[in-house]
N, C-alpha and C positions, 0 to 999 in steps of 0.2 A: 588707496582706499576708494572703492567704487560706490557711488550713490545710486541706489536702486529706486528709491522713491522718497519724496519729501523735500524739505521739511513740511510737516503737517502739524498745525496747532490744534489742541483739544481744550475745551473749556474744563476748568476745574470746578466741579459743582459741589454745593453743600445741600444736605437734606433739609436744613432749616436755617433761619437767620443766625448769623454769628457777628456780634458787634465788633469783635476783634478784626473782622475783615472789611469793615466799612472804609478803612483808610488804605487798603491794599487791593491789588488786582493780580489774580493768580491764574495760571494756565500751564499746560504742558507743551513741550516741543518734541516731536518724534521724527526720527530719520531711519530709513531702512537701508542698511549698509551690507556689503558683502563679507561681513565678519564670519570667521570660521567657527567661532565658539562664543557662547554667552559668558564664558569665564574670563575673557580678556576684553576690558572696556576699550573703546576706540581711541582713547587718548586725546580727546577734543574738549576744549573749553568753550562754552556758549557765552557770548558777550552781547549785552544790550547797551546801546548808546543813545544819548539825546541828540537834538539837532546841532549842538555845538561839538559833538564828538566825545563828550564825557561819558565814561562807562558808568551806568547806573545799576547794572546787575551783571554778575558773572558766576558761572557754576561749572565745575569740572566733574560733577557727580552725574554720571549717566548710568541708568540701570536697564537691563534687558526686559522688554515687555512682550516680545513675540519672537519665538525661536523657529526659524524656517531653515536651519542648517541641514535638514534631512531632505530638502527638495532637490530637483535636478540642478546641475551646475549653473545653468543660465539664469536661475532666479533664486538660488539659495542665499541665506543671510540671516541677519538679526535686526529687529526693530529696537532702537535704543531711545530712551526717554530722559529728558531733562525737565525738572520742575522749576517754574519761574514765579517769582513773587516780586511785584513792583509796587512802589509807593504811589498813592494817588496824591494829586496836588489840587489847588483851587481851580486850575484850568486843565482841560484835557491835554495830554502829551502825545506827540508823534515820535515814536522810537524806531530805531533800526537794529538789526542784529546780524551777527556772523559767527562763525566758528573759528577757533585758533588751535593750532597744534600745540600740545604742551611742550614740544621741543623747539617751537618757533613762535614764541609769544609776540603779540603785537601785529601779526600779519594774518589777514583773513585767509582761511584755508580754502584750497581748491580741490574739489573732489574729482576723481577720474570718472569718465563716462563709461558705463558698462557696455559690453558688446551686445549687438542686437540678437534676438532669438534666431535660430537657423532658418534662413529663407524669409525672414521678416524685416520690415523697416526698423530703424533704431527707435527706441523709446524716446519721448520728449525729454529733453535734458536742459536744466537751467544754466544760465551764464555763469562762468567761473572767473575769478573767485566768487563764491556765493555771498552776496549781501542782500538782505531783505529789508525793505523800508516799509514805513506806514503801518506799524503796529500801534494802535491807538489805545491808550490807557484812559478810561473815563475819569472825569473830575470827581472830587469828593461829593457824595450825595447824588451822583448821577447813575441811573439805571443803564444797562447796556443797550445800545442800538442793535437791532437784529435784522439780518437779511435772511428771509425764508424762501426756500426754493423746493422744487420737486421735478422729477422726470428729466434727468440729466443724460439724455441719450435717445436712441431710436430703437424701436422694436426689432427691426431687421438688421440693425447695425450698419445701415446704409446712410451715411451722412451726406452723400453726394447730392441728395435731393433738396438740401437746404442751402440757400445762397450763402449765408454766413452762420454756421452752426453755433459759434461762440459769441454772437453779437451781444446777447444779454449778459454774459459773463464780463465782457469788456465794459458794458455800461455800469454794471455793479462795481467793478474795480475803479472806474473813473469817479463814481459817486463816493467810494471809500477814500479815494485820494484827495478829493476836493473838500475845502472848508465850506460850511454852510453860510448862506447869506445872513442868517440871523446869528449873531455871536453868542446868544444865549443857548443855542442848540449844541449838543455834543457832535463833533465831526466824526465821519466814518462809521464803521461798524465794530462792535466788540463781541458779537456772537453770530456765527454762520449756522443756521438751523436747517437741516435737511429733513424734508417731510416724506421721503420715500422715493425709490427708484433713482438712487444716486449713481448706479453702476450700469444697468442694462446688460445683464449677462446672457440674454437670449442668443447672442451671436455664437456662444460656445457650442450650441447644438449644430452649428455648421462648420466649426473650425477645429474642434477636438475630435480626432479620427474615431476612437472607440465610441464616443457619444454620438457622433454623426451616424455611425452604423446602427446604433441602438434606436435612434429616432426614426429610422426608416422602417422599423418593424411595425406590423399592425398593432393597434391598441391592445388587443387581447394578448398578443405575444409579449408586449412590453410589461404587462402586469406580472408575467411569470418568469421573465428572463433572469437567470442567475447573474450575480455580480462577479466578474472575473477578479482574480487576485491582482492587487496592485492598482486597480482603477481608482480607488479613493485618493491615493497620492497623486495620480495623474490629474484628477479633477481639482484638488487643492492647488496644485501648481498652475493649472489653467486659470483659476480665479485670481491667484496672485498676479499672474502676468496681465490679466485684464485690468486690475487696479493700477498696475504700473503704467499701462497704456492710457487709461482714461483719466487718471488722477495726477499724472506727471506733467512736467514742463512748466512753462511760464505763461501759458494761455489757458483759457477756460477755467475750470474749477481749481486747477493747480495753483493759479496765481492767488486766489482767495484763501485756499487752504494754508498757504505759507504765512499769511499776515493776519488772519482772523480766526480766533479759536472756534472750533466747531462742536456741534452736538447733533447726532444723527439717529434717525429711526428708519429701519428698512421697510420695503414693500416687496411685492412679488418679483419685480424685475431685478432686484438685488439677489434673488434666488434663481427663479426661472418663471417665465410668463405664466400667470394663473395659479402660482403656488398657493395652496390653501383651498382652491376651488376646483381641483382636479379630481375630486371624489376618490374612487378606489385606486386610481393610479398612484396616489400618494403612499399606498402601502407597499408598492413595488420596490425591490431592493435598489434598483438604479436610481429611482427618485429619492429614496432616503439618502443615498450617497451624494446626490446633487445637493440636497439640503445640508448635509454634513459639511461639504466643502464650502458652500456659501456661508454657513453660520460661522465656521472657524475664521474665514477671511473677513467677514463682517466684524467679528470681535477684534481682529488684528488692526484693521484699517479704518473702520467707522467708529468702533468703541475705543480703539487705541490701546487695548490690552488683550492679549491672548494667553490665558492660563491653560496648562495641559494641552499643548498644541497637537500632540499625537492622539488625543482621546477623541472618540467619535461623538458627534453631536446628534441628538435625536430631536424631532419636533416635540413640542410640549403637549402631546395628545395621548399621553400614556395611561389614561384611566383604563382599567382592565377590560371594560365592556366595549371600548371603542375599537378594538382590534378584531379582525375577521376570525372566524373559527379556525383553529389550527395554527394561528400565527405564533411565532416563537416569542418567548418572554424576552423583554428588553430591560436593560439596566436603567432604573429610574434616575440614577445619578447623571446619566447622559442627557436628560431632558432639561431644558431651561427656556425661560422666556426673557425678553429684553425690555420689560417695562422700566422706564426711567423717570425719576423726579429730581428736580433741581430748584434751588432758590438763589436768586440774586437780590440781595437786600440792601437797602439804604435806610437811614434813620427815619425817613418819611414814607417809604413805600417798599413793600415786598412784591417782587416779580417772580412768580413761581411757574415752572414749566413741568408739564406732565406729558410724557411721550408714551402713547399706547402702542403695544406690539400687536398688530392685526394679522400676523403671518405665522408665528411659531405655533400657535394653538388652533389656527383655523383648519377645520377638517370636516370630514364626514364621519359621524359617530353612529354606530349601530347600537340602538338602545334595546331592541328586542329581536335577536337573530332568529327566534323560533316563529315569529309571526310570518304571514305570507300575504304580500311581500314583507321582508324585514322592515321593522320600524327604524327610522333614522332621524337624526337631527344634525344641524350644521352650525356648531358654535364658531364664533369669530375669535373670542378671547378664551384662553384656557382657564380652568378653575384656579390653578396657582396664581395666574396673573390677576384674576378677579380678587383673590385674597390679598394680593399685594396692593392693588388699587384701593380696596376697602381700608386696609391698614394705613395707607397714606392719607386718605380722607379723614380718618379718625385722628391721626397725628396733626393734620393741618387744622382741623376744627379745634383741637386742644390748644394749639399755638395761638389761634385767634382769640380764644377765651382768655388766655394768659396775657396777651399783649394789648388787648382792648382796641381802642379807636386808632387804627392805623390803616392807611390805604393799602389794598391788596388786589393785585391783578393775577389771574391764573390763565396761562396759555396752555390749551390742551391740543397736542399734536395728534391728529387722527388721520392717518395717511389716506384713507378713503372717506369722502365727505359723508357726514350724517344726513345732509340734505342735498339732494341733486335731482336729476331726472328720475322719474319712477316708471319702470316698465311693468305692464300689467301681467296677470297670471297667464294670459294667452301667449304673450311674447316669451315669457319664461318657459312655458311648456314647449313651445315650438323650438326653443334653442337647444333642446335635447338632441335634435337631429342635425345640428349645425356646429360649427366651430365656436359659436358664441356662448356656449353653455357656461364656461368658466367666467366670462365677462358678466353674465347675468348674476351668477352667484357671488361675484366679487362686490356687488353693490350693497350698501347697508339697507337700501330700500327693497331688496329682494324679500319676497314673502317669507322665506325660510329664516330670515334674521329678525323678523319684526319684534319678537319678544325681547331679544337681547338688545336691539337698538333702543327700544323704549326704556329698558333698564339703564342704559348709558345716559340717556337724556334725563331721566328722573334723578339719577345720581348727581348729575351736573347741576341741576336746579337746587337740589337739597344742599349741595356743597356751597352754592352761591349764598343761600340764606344762612345756613348754620355757621359758616366762616365769614360772613359779611364781606364777600369779595365779588369782583367782576370776573366772569368766566368768558373767555373767547376761544373758539375752536379754529385751528389752522389745519387745512387739508390740501391735498394735491390730487394725483392719480388720473384725473379725468380729461386732461389736455385742453381745458378751457378754464378761464377764471370766472368766479361767481361769488356772489354775496348772498347769504341767507340769514334769516332771523328765526330763532326758536322762541316761542312764547309759552308762558304758563299762567293760567288763571286759577291754578290749584291753590286753595287757601294755605296749604302747608308750605308753599314756596314764596308767599308774599312777604316782602320786607316791610317792617312797620313804617319806615319813612316813605314808602311808596304805596301804602294801602289805598290812597285815593285813586291811583292809576288803575288799580284792579288787575294788574298783570306785571310780570317781570320778564326780561328778555335776555337771551344769550345770542351773541353774534357769531357767525361762521364766515371766515374768509378762505376761499379756495383759490390757490395760486398754482397753476400748472398750464403749460410746461415751460421750462427754461431752455431746453434744447429740442425736445421732440416736436415735430411739426404739429400744429393744431389740425383738427379735422377740416377737410375741404367743405365749401358751402353745400355741396350735394350730400356729402357724408353726414353733415350735421343736420341738414334738413330731414334726412331719413331717420335720424335718431329722434328728432323732435316729433316726427309723424308717429313713431311707434311708442311714444312715452307721454307722460303728463308732467307739467311743472306748475300746476295750480296750487292754491293753498291746501295744506294737508291737515286734517283734524285727527288727532290721536285721542286715546283715552285719558282720563284723569285731568282734563282741562288743558292738555297740551296741543299745540299746533305749530306747523312750520310753514315758512313762505320764502321763496326766492325773491330777492329784491333786484333793483336795477343797478347795473354798472354802466354809467353813462346813459345811453338811450335804450339799451337792451339788457336782458337778464344774463347774457353770457358774453364773456370776453374771448372771442375766437382769435386770439393773438398770443404769441409767446409772452410770458410775464413772470415776475417774481415780486415779493412783498418787502417793502421797507417799513420796519416797525420801530417805534420809539415811544417812550413814556415821558410826559412832561417833567421838567424840573419843578420842584416845589414853588408855587406861586406866592408872591409877596402880599397880594391882596386877596380878600375872600370873594366868593361868588356874589353875584348881585343879590341873591336871596340871603338875607342876614341870618336865617335860621339854619343854613347849611354851611358846613365847614369846607374850605377850599380843599381840593383833592386832585392829585395828578391824573391826567387822562392818558389813555393808550391810543396811539394813532397808527393806522395801517394803510399804506398807500401802494397800489398796484403800479409797478414800473413795467411798461410794455415796450415791445419792439417797434411797432409802427403806429398804433392808434394814438390819438391825442387825449387819451383818457386822463382826467384829473380827479377822479373819484378817490376820496380818502375816508376810510371808516374811522369813526371816533367812538371810543368806548369809555363811558363814565363809570367809575366805581360807585357803589351805593352810597348815598349821603348819610352822614351822621347828624342827627338832630342835636342842637345844643341842649344841654341839661337844664331842666327848669323851664 
C-alpha cells in the first residue's frame, strides 16, 4: 500500500456553539493512498495513544473523500478520511497516532514509498513505520492556539535563492513541540490557519508541456486558443503532483499538517498568479481549465473533501451580464465559492472564524456592453458569497442576542489586506502598459474596489456592535508583515460602554511570507516611493492607519503569527464596572529580526447591571 500524501489533519468545524462539544476535541485525518477503487477500504485502524502508550481512541472506519483513480498511474489513488473524537481533560494532552493493519493488530503500519514521476526526483516521504507525535488536545475551557501563515512558496518556483526555505516551518514545529514557560498557557497549536498562497502553482506554466506552449502565445492568441481534448485531466494531474511535492515529507508544511488540524483559504497563487485580476484573459478556455483544476485539487487537499471529482468547476462569476457577447451558456451548478465560517466555543468564550474567498468571484464584469467603451466593474466577492456572508452575520447576531453576555472574538481571514500601501490613480493607469496591471488590481486599495472595500469595512463594524464582539482581520499576500487599525466614529457603530471614547476599532494583522523571500531594500523603497501609507479618511466616519511593528511600519522579514486567547481569569479587571474578559493575543514570529511586538485585542466590555 503506497502513501501518496499525508497524513493531513483537518479541523472539524461547527457553524455555532455546541455545548456537547465543550468536553471533546474533534478533527479529521486524511491520507492519499494508491487505492484502485473507492469501494474497497484500505483495511487500516487509526490509533491514538497518550504519553504512557495507552490507546485513547481507535477507529477502523475510513471513508473515501476524494477519488483520483482516473488520473495517470503515477499519481492515481483515493483520499481516505477517519473522524477523530477525543476527550478533553483538566490539562492539555500530547498524543501520538499511528495506523495498524487489521490483519496485524498492535504493530504500527509501514507504508510503501511510491515511485517518482518519470524523470523527476522522488517525492518527500515520511519515515516508516509511520508514527506521528505531538497532537495537542486543549484542556477543558481552552480555546485553540492558532498558527497563521501565508505565501508558502516562491513565484518562480526557484527556492535556491533562499538560504533556508523552511526555516520558519522548523521554528513553528519547535514551538509546537515545546511546553510554554507559563503553565497556565496551552502548549502547542490546535489549529493551522492558511491565509492564502499555500501552494504556489505558478511553476506549472514552465513544467507542464501543453501549458508551457500555451503561455508562449501572444496575449491576444491566448484569449482565443481552443482547449484540446484531455487537457483538463492533464492539468488536474499536474496540480495533484504539485500538492504531493510541496505538502509531503517530514519538513516544511508537511510536518505541521500531520499533527495540527488545518483550515485553509486560497489566494491567486493556489490557482495561477494574478487570478481574478487578469481581466478578459479569465474568459479564455485555457484559463477556465486552469481554474477548474486548481479548484478541484483545492477542495481535495485544502478543504479535505472533493465531491463529484470529474465535474468541471467554474468561477463564481456567472451572472449573465458578466460574460462577453457570444460567450456560451454555462451550467450554474458548476459555480461555487469557498466562503467558510467556523466556531470554536468554550463556556466562557466563542472564537469564530470567517474565511472570505477573494478569488472565485473576482472578475471583470461588463455592465453595459453597448456603451463605448463598454462599462465595466471589478467585483472581488461574488453575489452568492455576499449573500452567504450576510446570512452568517444575521445568524451570528441572533446567537449573540440569545446567549447574552459572553465574550466573543471573530477572526476574519481576508487573504489580501484591507489596509496596506495605496497606489494612486496615476500608478494604476500606468500599470496598463506593464506586467504590474494584475498586481494593482489585486489590492483592496485599488480605486476600482473602493465601494466594495468600504462595504466590507462597514459590515465588520456593524457586526462588532450588533453582536457585541471583537473583530480582528488576518491577512497575507504582500510579502511583508504589518499592523493596521480601522477606526469608526460613526454613531451607528459605537458601543454603549465605549461611548466616551467616541470611536471603536478593528485591528488588522498582516503576516506574510513564511517561505517567499521578502522584497529587497531597493524593491521596497521603490514601492514606498510610488505609494502612500498615511492615515486614510473614508466616508461615514471611517478611517484607517498603519501602525508600527517595532520601529517601522513594515516587517521586511519572513514571518508567521502565533495567536491565542486568554484562559478565563480568576480576578476581575481593575475597573470594578467592567467584567473580566478573555483577550486575544497575536505575535509575529520572525526569521531574523528581534521583533517582540504582540497585538492585544480586548473584547468589548459589559457594564454591570444597575
